[in-house]
N, C-alpha and C positions, 0 to 999 in steps of 0.2 A: 231452292235450296241445292249447291251444287254438288256435281257429282264427285265421283272419287278422283284419285291423281292416280296416276300411272304412269311411268317412265315407259317411254318408248323403244324398238332400236336406235341401239349407232349406227349412225350413219358415215359411210367411207372415208377415211383418211385423204384430207387433200394434197397436191401435191405441195412440194417443199420451196418454202419462201426464199427471196434470197437475204444474207448477210447483211444485218444493217450496221454500218460505219455511224456514230455517231460523235460528238465531242466530248467532253469531262465538263461535268459543272462546273462552276465558281467552288473555291474552298470556303468550307463556313468557319466564322467568327470562332476565334479561339474562347473555348471554358474555362470558365471563373470555378472555381474549386470553395469551399468555403471549412474553412480549419475548425475544428473539432475543440472540444473543452482542457482547458492543462489540465495534466493528470496530479493521483495526488501527492507530493512531497514523499523523496525516499526515506528509508531508515537511516539514525543519526549511525548505528554501525552495532558492534557487538553489545555497548552499555543501555542501548535501547532507544527509545526513543519521547520526545518533548510532549505531554501529556498536555489536552487543555486546561484551562482554570475550574474548576470542576464549580455547579452549580451551588450557589449561597456559597463559596471560596471568596474570602477576603478578596477586595481587588489589589491585583497584583500577585497573587499565589500562583507558581508556575510548578509542576511536576515535572519529572526525571526518571525512568525505571526499567529496568531490563532481568536479566536471568544470568546467574552466573555462577561455579563451580568453584565451591569453597574449602579448601585444606588446609585447615587451621586460621590461614588469616589470608582475605585477597583484594585487593585496592583496586578500586570502581573509580571511574571517573564517567563526567558529564558534559555537555556543555557550559562553561560558567555562567552561575546566577547572575544577573548585574549587582545584587546590592547584597547577599549574604543565602549559605545553606543555613535553612531551620531548624534541617532533621533529616534523618533517615530511616526506613521502617523495614526490617525483613523478614522474612516468614521461608521454613521450607518448600521446597518443589515436592519431593516426596523422602521418603524416610526419613529416620530420626535425626533428626540434625537439634544437641544440645545446646545451651549455652552460646546462645548468639547473642553479639553488642556487637556496638559501632563505636569506632575511633575516628580520628585523625580528620575530623569533618573538617571540610572546606569548601570555598563558594563553587570549585570545578569537578570535586572528589572525597572519598571517604578510603576507610576501612573496613571490610567487612569482616567480622571474630565468630571463629565456631570452636569446640571443645576440643582442643590440640590434638586429642584420638581419634577426633571425626572429621569425615568429609561430606560435602553434599550439595545439591542442587537450591539454591534459593532464590525468591523472587524478593526483591529489594525497589524500595520508593523514596527519593530524594524531593525534598519541598522546599522553597525560598523564595524568593523575591529579589 
């Protein structure tokens, strides 16, 4: 069985050595970086983003949606549907907004309407193909 380990006293300091002069080593090979994944596409603007086709949605159905302040009537636009806009639904984001209806539906926009003496923030969702 070995005995206990003890550190002995430090010995005297040696004389100073001479300064070493060496040559620089060769330059290393250039590093190769890895490109990261592509980021998510940015928003289309204040009218909202194009949404994905929903689960169980008919083939080719496209959604656009957003949020907007409506004072009486507000025209909204979105990237045009290739064939036609089928409809727009809207609902109050907050506060009482009555008599909501949509007019002037086209492949690239519509007019959202509320009671003429009201204003309110509404969410809207357009769908087409």
